[in-house]
N, C-alpha and C positions, 0 to 999 in steps of 0.2 A: 418600782412599780413592776407588775411581769410585765411579758412581752407581747404587744398584742398579736391575736391571731394573726389579724393580716399584713401585720408585716413582714418585709420581703430583703433580705439582705444578702448582697453577693460577695463569698470571700475570697479575696487576691494573696495567692500565698507567692513569696517572693523567694524564688531559686536558683535564681543565676549568678547567684556571687562565686568567686574563684575558690573561698577560702583556705586560704595559703597557709594561716597561720597553724589550721586545723593538722599539720605536718604529715599531710596526703597529699598523693598527686590527682585521685578522684576529689570532686565535688562533696565538700563535706556532709549535705542534706542527703546523698547518694549512698554513704557510707550506715552498714547496719547497728541497729540499736535493737536491744533484747529481742532480736529477731525478723525486725523490718526494718524498713527505708526510714530515715532522720523524717524526711518530708512527710511520710503517710499516719507518724504520729499525730499530726497538728491538724490534716485534712481532715481526718479521724473524728477528731473531737470537736472542730467547728461544725460537722454535718450533723452531730446529733441532735442540733437544735433543728427542728422544723422551720425556722424562720430561712434558715439559711435555704436558697432557691438555687444558687450558681456558685460553682467556683473552679475560678481561675488559676492555674498552675504556672507561673514566669520561670522560662530554665532558658539553660544555654542550649545553644543549635544543639553542638557537640554531645551533648546529654540525650538528647531527643530519645534516642533507642532505648538506651537504658530506662528511661523514667517511664516511657509507655510499657515496658515490659514491666515495671513493679508496679504502675496502678492497675493492670490487669490481674497481675498476681496478688495485689495485696489489699486494694482500696475494692472497695464495693459498692453499691448505690448508683446513683445516677452518674455520668458523662463526667469525667472533668476536662475544661477547657483548656490545654494547653500553648501558650503563648510564647514565641522569643522575646526575653528581654532586651534590654540595650548594653550601654558601657558603664552605665551608672544606677543606683537604685531609682533616683528621680524618673531616669528614662522607661525602665524597667515598668514601675509605677505606669508609668504614661500611654506603653503599648498595653497594659493589663485595663486601663480605663477608654482606652481606644476601642477593643473588644467587646466591653461591655456598653458603650454609647449608645448603640441602636436602644439597648433595654432600657437606660436610664431614660431615655429619651421620651420613650414609649410612657414611662412612668408605671416600667415594670417592678423595678427595683427600686425602695427606699433608702437603703444603708449601704454602704460599701467596707467594707471592714481589709485593714491592707496588714499581713503577718508573717514576719521571718519566717522561713519555713525550717531556719537553725533554731528557733526556740520550740523543741518537738512536746516539752511537757506543759502546753499552755491547757488548760483545763475547760470542760464546755462552760462554766459560771462564769469564768474572762472573760470568753466572749458574748454571753448573754448580755454582763454588766456593759458592755462598751457599746452593744447595738441597743439596748435600754437606755443610756445614757445619749446617743448620737442623736434617738430619734427624740428623746425630750429636749436636748439642748443646740443639739447641730453638731457636735464631735466628741469626742470622748479618748484621752491616752491613759494607761496605766503606769503608774510612777511607784519607784519605791524609794524611799527614805534612808540616805547614804550614810545621818548623821551628819558629826560636827565636826567643820574643816579648823583647821589650824594654821596661823600664819607662820613661818618660818623664818623672816627677817623684817627689816623695816619694808614701809610702804603700806599702800593701800591693803585693809582689811578684807579678809574672803569675806563671802556671805556664809550666816551664821550657820545653815544646813544647805546640803547639797540632795538631788533626788536623782536618781536612775530613770532613766522615761526605757517604759518597753513597749512590745508589740502582743497581742491585737491591738491595732487604732483605727477607732470609727468616724464617720462619717455621712452628714446625709450627701445622697446619692449627686442630685444634680449641680448643690455648690463645688462640690467635689470637683465633677467633672468639669465647671467652665473654671473651675482654679485653675485646671493642669493646662487648660488650653489657656488661658493666657500667658500662663509661665512658658510654655511651649514659643508662642508669638516673641517674648519678651526674650528667650532665651537664660530662661531662669533656672537654674538646679537648686533643687533645696537639699536641707541635710536629710529630712523626714519628710513624710506627710504631713504633719501638724506646721510644719514649717511652711508649705505653701498655702496650704490653707489661711493663717494668720496674714502673709501679705499679701492674699489677693479678696480676701473674703473678710468680713464683719461678725461669721460665725462663732460662736463662743465655743471654744475647744474645754470641755471639762478634765480635770484632774482625777483617777479612781485608782483604787486603792492596788499594787500591784501585785506578783507574788514572787516569794523568795525561791520557790521550786520553778519559776518562769524562764531556767538557765539558759541562756544562748550556748550552741556547742562553736566554739575559736577554738580553743586551743585542744590536741589529744588530749590531755587528763578531764577535760569536759564531759565526751566520751564515757568516759571512766563512772565518774561523777553521776550521767544523769541513769547508769547502767545499775548503779550500787542505789541511787533513790527508788528506781522501779522496781527494785528486786526486794528492798528493803520495806517498801510498802504496800508492794503488790497494788501498785496503784493504780483506783478508778478514774479516769479520765474525766468521766461525768462529775467529778469532782464533790460528790456525794460523802467519800471517806474522807472528810476532813480530820478528825482524829488520828488515822493515820497516816495520814501526809506529816502532821505537826511533828509525830515521834519520826517519822524519815528525815524532816529538816532537821530535827536535833542530830539527828547521824551525820546529817551530809554538813552540818555545821561544825564537827568535828575533826571531817576529813579536807576543810579548806582551812590555807593561812590566814591569821587574823585579818591581816590586811585585806583579804582579798575576798572575804565574805560578802554575802548577796545580802 
């Protein structure tokens, strides 16, 4: 279904990780990608939706000066609220939800979207897809089929297939806030947003199609792959140029060792 014109979504961009595996001392989301900061790509992609009325960027305190300068230089439109994160993904999400709490309690936000800023190539249509599903069902996460698993020895057989969970993930705002309040009271730390929702609510979480191009910048070669993908496709992050993206993904798969392909 199309997004209702009255729907209001807040997007939380998580950018407080250290990213040591990227091979840089600098926070990986601050590294340049095709001429701009990694974290700015997904902010712009999400904010193409009129539904997105508020953006929260969760950062490390030591990155504040660089983040502020990058936002001023590269991100147009409404102000991005900057919040200092915690010592885990879960605590960073909690900090963002506390910043949004007054608007959620005033019924000014219907859906909260949580996204890893280290996934710069998430297209606008993916943000729209999870918001639509969250409005209709309560929650949504994008997944990619990773194929079959093979048992290498005796013992229990593995599941037939395995999926990779991506972001953005979207949830109805009020149940999400309540779940994180309960988790905070219990001292529970979830592995991702969906795990906290599943523990503290009965809100159904729908799996929607992920995207092979929605890669996460984790290792040094991931920046190279993202650069090549952007250059090869001349990628329009609105998601309209699907045929060009498929061509680019064919090229991307040629660059990735078989066992590591998305």
